[in-house]
Steps between C-alpha positions, in 0.01 A plus 500: 500500500140496541519183700750668722272801543194279609737308736616825659141610542412174666790539732407855593135395538606234750726736688215747552258226590713298745721764658474521883595866474294772338633611164398827340609616158468886466534709196690824484202681644493250790180348384453127567536288174500161662496359846473180705129445579579257777695764697365544838504870483258509194334169524130552446519824301351488147782521244332797331565699827858417490623487141549842342488684836742657730567357833334787680181414302446146631711509825466844642590387851846360397698811487481539126705816503787295646463232228505765236811665634680167510392401152608837361837465682548151335413634157707814536807317637479182298584313824265260710348627815489211739325399812321823581224474777166654462196474721139572441144377482431205282322594181279178556416551866536854643499358856821320430838663507766354277875526511659443161856479390543651155773467250490676162715403192514744205471348143771649260403634173127504577279674231252754599181326621695158536609340813742715692523361850445164654385523875553187728276528808522263787261503793705513811212592728549227749875503499500878538242472782733271684791738441294792622411318809866423572581862437236610756640254758852633416379855537336431842823318633725804387295787611298397805636491844772764477376639833365379840191709465172323428343793312808555285513124431135487385554810286794325325289196434216676333739700283660171401167347395333794327467525202705202380299237678181664623306828423469565876631360819422550868664392820296488825647395830327361798461774759595302806535812718118526430423174653601222256528126560835542679300706761275202578235577250305248276488471123773683302218626274369714780851678535539841352736529223700822437569606140868555472563524134306523178611547134439685280406804709424516859147312511282275309182707620405218745742588774773777530841440602512491895135374526454223744196286500398147426406374153131434447401134565478287325743595216808348347706705730347367824504144357873535425561626852307204654650217316834672395461387133557717194207545268440595128164667473323600181290801516183550283166679531350185639769450769328481847757595760539879396132536608617433861636857496368685198656829597839349580543303186333738258814683409655169401204412284481840334869473415435189284678252722418150370751291671672518840715299726511501878807355653545475892836634632612221741812451695556207741133420486407848602277719282649843446254627237397483137638572161220579245566528122260633250487478118298717262703405184363252246693192633363389822705327779585136446592220743870558417450859608353363825824316561701821450272667746569232759876520459487881523285473811758259664782732406345827624357341819859403596604854453197645689556253788866608518384857522240420752751319719754780450241767615384273782857464626571868443189600683587271795860639501365856493265420785779337692718795428247750616446295812872505587524877451439753778126562538547839667808705549568587865470863620842599637685782644798440276342525156185560309460213239305425186531246226391379162502132415420364158489108505485486116722197466408319816869501576706544814510881554445595859534783750473540875509769767636355822487680831835461688597574857574854600234637263726403194340354188623271223379560140527199287442425125605169337443308179500112477612358168232321316116502488207311627430308820855403561620856483239621726575231747862586496412864544294411803787311655757768443259759643431304823879427535579867461241590752642232737852628458401861580354381823867414589593870475781416266720761310348583170772336291479183720141471411580448133787261584261272692221535246752401235552185691122436523474556124780257435324235697174569303692460174657179611167345589304628193453349164667791321861513386712536817734754340204742422461807706204479740417861562618857519430726798557842630477609862504841667487550878418855615532623866271810583711579796835534336346552152761243376401279199700192420442356148616160356401304199555161347489512115201740522439855345640768729256694714426848392539772773363842461564788737208706632551764223477242227874475437623142436744395765821373331541185697691184374363189645741219420341218300536164666452171330144355455369267762536134470869389522563519868837454639497798728542767233551855613252785411643851539256763636466865430425733782361853478308756715167596367312829578134471605278493188754307280361239265632134483381307190549122458384333192535186281628486152155431370425873548760612256304437177585322186857377436685618198558280191796324659257393786692716761337771707680823563476502874666848542265665254202332672610624828549843367139498370388399852689786655322737281166369622603512859644851478157631626578361853212694658233311311290229667686166468201344342508750217868451448453127479238526235701767315792269502310215341359736236835651407712188534260280295579169646499189279181298484555142617779595752463572868567857605551626855552855613541579875515866605592633844510858633736522784415667845716585797374408850400804704768597761222504774427145439861394583697485828867385507734480809862376520590328833814351640529123542445516872237322711397818669343639177218250485294709739613818308378333176160430646451847636593656167256275325220574758535878435496459131196277502328757715583763230338283249202443724580126510500453885300179478795339317758618742514189728528256215762727320715525802500131553616451140765774540626344815549170345657622173741758674599247754571246228719761304695574821569133589559358153591786264732805474447861585387750419127412513242684295140500593249606237115538518282567199135565521368415159137432378346332794812317612792560734853384392763447752862446380824441701827496309845404612839451335499124522415282203406192717140401466285428798317168523160446640501243777220323679621501843409223743327566833838445692702738279571839661520690169462467119143641489578851371437448126207270572340788681569742215349239252181482719463863550554590124298469196811424316876517583827420330872563446633726239873489413728754322877487437560711813237390751180312575163621604227298701160641426142469627183610359185556705153558367315807648167420352221452742494133615835436354695590811642215697421474882839454651362373829355192318818435315718531809290280721732235653815706448708634791485866447820543711693356188387823312715806584327727730260749344 
């Protein structure tokens, strides 16, 4: 038996001497009875400082309270406690941080003061460091880049790195708008960098968030910018480069930073900025940490470049969008107009106020599907197409039918899915002479109409299909008569605020809120526009357009109308009636030109149209409008007569004497109209235009 005991002791001795793991035998008071002297975590400590002592006495930096709790748990339950990770400063070298995996095994039937627990300790510092680095990379990939905002991306990055990987982190981006290399400058080190994120807190003391200035030269930051290589930089009292800017780097030194890494943020060989990581903890950065910093920098640089590209495209789209919108609304006799335009999403919302013949006006609001440059370009094409169509004096519902064909052509030639809607649109045409308003819409929110006393006008505008399918679809208009001082409001759905949980917007409720804002019809339109934005709370990131129009009626003294029979003898009568009216308006200098125009238009109506004939003159804002209406739907055609032709010059004369002219059709008749400018220097000298014509062809004056 004695031999067996000595043999067991030898085995036990060999176990403790040769074990690659740390073995500690603890008594019931958790004092060390025996341990592996070769264990890395206690190597070099005198035996008398370990044996007979608690863990907290010889290893105060190794979470002794955690070890005690685990040991007490093992003793109390009689079950092993396995593979628990603890971290702390090495009892041998306080500048070294260890990661230890501890398992504790209780010894059954232990007497008081005898061995009670065996602790098996394995140094997993290197393995755990690799796992921690992988965890950091995983956290960066999982949390960074959730938005297309550079500042948010930088904030996500520093939160992912601090405190697990670094004690502090900063992201500084090259301020190209201030004149960086992309603007033709020299060294990147001369470029101001703007602090966009820092953790923990808002600043490291050297520069606050939002500050934009170059880093002092030479420093690791400027070196990293110049050669685009990451650096691991130890910091000590003897380090030279902080002296290049004592005030700037003093907060870093005072905070106890002893190790930092500077990694350039590079995308497609283009420097975007710097990532700087600081450590004050015991363990300095290692070369393996520098590899992590490089990978993190590559990842975040890609996200930052995406954000930069997105905002650059968005800015270009917004600039194009603004360029394609009306720069100034025209002053008209028909309506007083005002608008608010919020290009938040750089999408395709647009509006227009288009003067039409006969002092009429078209009010237009539309919304193109999508965002970005393509949506802005589509919006511009539709706006130009609609303006071109209005020059043809089409009926209001015909405008949208033809615009639908244009949208279908754009959809067929674009990269988007051909079955997607291209746009929505609403058009209202108001005539201040008859005070009649025609409203039509294509998949767009209905206009809001308020009477002068603030009462909403119950007007149902049939909703036509969105634009983009083509095929000659029909759009049904609504027609109403508006009193002077009525309000017309057109808007896009972006004005309606946040959708509900299902993603839908309650258009009816939103329009009701808009009616409440517009009930004060007498307020200035600018104030109403602003109040609508405040009350409606449009969604950030979406375009919003609101176009307001207050209706007017043309003053009766500015209008003269005569109905004439379709007889050649009335041409002279028409000229005399016009001459007297022009004299009453004190426009005698325009009489000769106007009489020539009237002669040609009335003669044309008598020869090629049907009676009765209506002659109308309108004196409006420095211009004179002449209109001749007959019951025929046949359109006249402008001819360029040859020298040998006896006729065919009538409309050519009208064209040359007019600033503008055209033909307007309705279901019952057609109107040929002419517009003359009465501004000084704008009047046409008829003697010059008629040079070479045989005046005998013109009916006698």
